[in-house]
N, C-alpha and C positions, 0 to 999 in steps of 0.2 A: 774651804773648797777653795780659796784662792792659793795656798799654799800647791796644792793637785794641779790649779792648772799654770803654774809659773815652773813645774816639775816637768808636767809635759813640753810645755812652749820651749823650753830650754832644751827640753831633746830632740828636739824635730832636727837640728843638722846632721846628728848623729842618725838618722832614719832614710831622710830626705835628700838623696844625694841630690847634689846640682847637678844639669841635663843641658850640654851645650850643643850645638849644630849651626852648621855654615859649611862652608864649600873649600879647596885645595885647587892648587895649580903651580906645576912644574915642567921642570927639562928632566927628561930623561936621559941619562949619562952614556946607556947603551942600545944601540937597536933592535927593533925586533927579531928582524931577520938578516943573516950577515950576507955577503957578497963573495959570491962565490963561483970558481971554474969547475961545472961538473958532468966530465967527459967533454962532448962536444958544445955541450951548451950554460953557457954564461950566467950570471946571474948579478943585477946591481941593484941595491935597497934605495930606495927615496926617504931618509934622513926626515922623519917629522919632529921636530922637536916641542911639542909641548903635551903636557899631560893637565888633565880637567874633571872636574868631577866634586861631589857633595862626601863630606863626614860630618859625622857623629860622636857625639863622647859621651861616657857616665860615670863621674863621679863615684869613687867609691873610698871609705876608709884606709887609711896606714897609706895615705899618697898613692893609691892605686888608680887607676881607670881603664874603662874598656872603651875600644874605638872600633867602629867600623866605617870603612869608607866605599865608595863607588868610581872608579876613574876609568877613566876612559883617552885611548890611545888611537892615533889613527897608523893604518897600516899599509904601503906602497909598493913595490916591486916589482922589476921588470926582469924579464929572458930573453934570450937569441942565441940563434945557433942554427947550423946546416946540418939535414940532417937527411940524407941520401940525395943529394945534391935539391934537399928542399928546404929554402932559407924560413926559417921557423921566428915569428917573434910572438913575446907573450905580454901582457900588462896584465897586475893582481892588483885587487883595492880592497878595502875594507875597513874593520875595526874590531878592537881587543876591550873587554872589559873586565875590570881587574877589581877584588873584594876582598882585602885583607879585613880580617876580624884580627885584634892585637890586644896585647896586657901591657897597659903605660904604669911608669911610675918616675916619679918626680923627686926631684933631692931638693929639699928643703932649702929656699931662697927666698928674699924676699920680693922683688917685681920680676925679675929674669930665670928661671928656674929651669936648667937643664933636664932632661929626661932620657930614657931609654924605651924601645917596645921591642915587641916580639911578637911571631901569631903565627898565623895560617892564613893564604890566600887561594884564592881560587880565579882562572881566567878563563873567560870564554869568547871567541871568535863572532861577530855578527858581521851580517853584511858582503858576505865575502863574494868576489866578483872574477873569473878570471876572463878574458879577451883574448885568443889565439887567432895569430894571424900567419895563414903559411902560400909561400909565393914559390912556383916553381915552372918547369917546361909548360905545364898544360893549365898556367894560370895561377888565380889566386882564390881564396878563401876565408872565412872569419868564423870563429865558432867561441860562445861563451859559455859560461859555466863553472862548476866547483873547482877550484885549483888543483891541479892533478899534485900538487906535491904537499897536501893536505894530509896527515896522519890520523891528529887528534882536534878535535873541535874547542875541548875542555880541558883544562892540566889544573893543577895543585900544587902548593910547594906551601916553603916558608919564608917568612920575612922576619929580618932583623933590622932595627935601626935607633937613629939618635938623632937628638934636636934641641933647641930650646923653646920656655914658653915664656913671650916676653907678652906681661897683663898691662894695659893700655885702659884703664876706667873700664867698660864693659866688653872690650873685643879685649880676643887671647891672638896674638900672633905666634904661631909656632912654623919657624923653617926647620926641615929635617932633611939628612941625610939616611934614605931608605934600600936596602938591599935583598932581593927574594931571590932565590934558588927553586927553578921549577921542576917537578920531578919527570917531564918527559917534552922532549922538544914537539910541537904541534905542524911544524913544517920540515919536509925531511927528503932529500933524493939528491943522493950522491954526497959530492962535499956540502951539498947548499942544507941550511938548517935553520930554524929557530934558536934564537939564542936562550938558553937553560937561566943563563947568572944575568941578572939584571939590577941595575944601578939607576935610581932617580934622586932628582935633587926636589923637594916637596916643599912647599908653605902651604901652611892653614889658615883660614881666615875662621874664627867660631866666635858666638856670639851667646 
């Protein structure tokens, strides 16, 4: 009976793979939308230099792992121009939630382990609000609603990244450079559009 128990005990690491969870924060290296002149209308983006969210990882055999993140970015941009002697200004705010599902491979090093990852991601826009103020010879007025430039509230894309996993006692610190290519632009109006190429510098803390 004892040898059977020892055999089962020794086989636990094979199937009971460790699960880690924590949080990520970082810096977007590209803006969600670009600044552009679209005919008589000009757009300027407000750079939001933070990404924050949660992360979870399931370790697999052969140095593989599956990672799932939920990351949030703030969205803000302005528009201004003259349309038939009417001065128009718009202010748009909202947020973007990004959900990457990645397969990760770690290289064999004792403390600091380089890794590469890749997979798919989904992006959804939330809390979108656009305020438009128009001023002309007949006076001024303000309206609030959905952004007129909005094309898709959700989109999907492909992700590639690489970084290092630093194991400090019970804590894993993982700086990573990540690139995402989105399938479609979520905002578009003439030369103004959201960026389909996205780069981020992220740092994960998992326990």
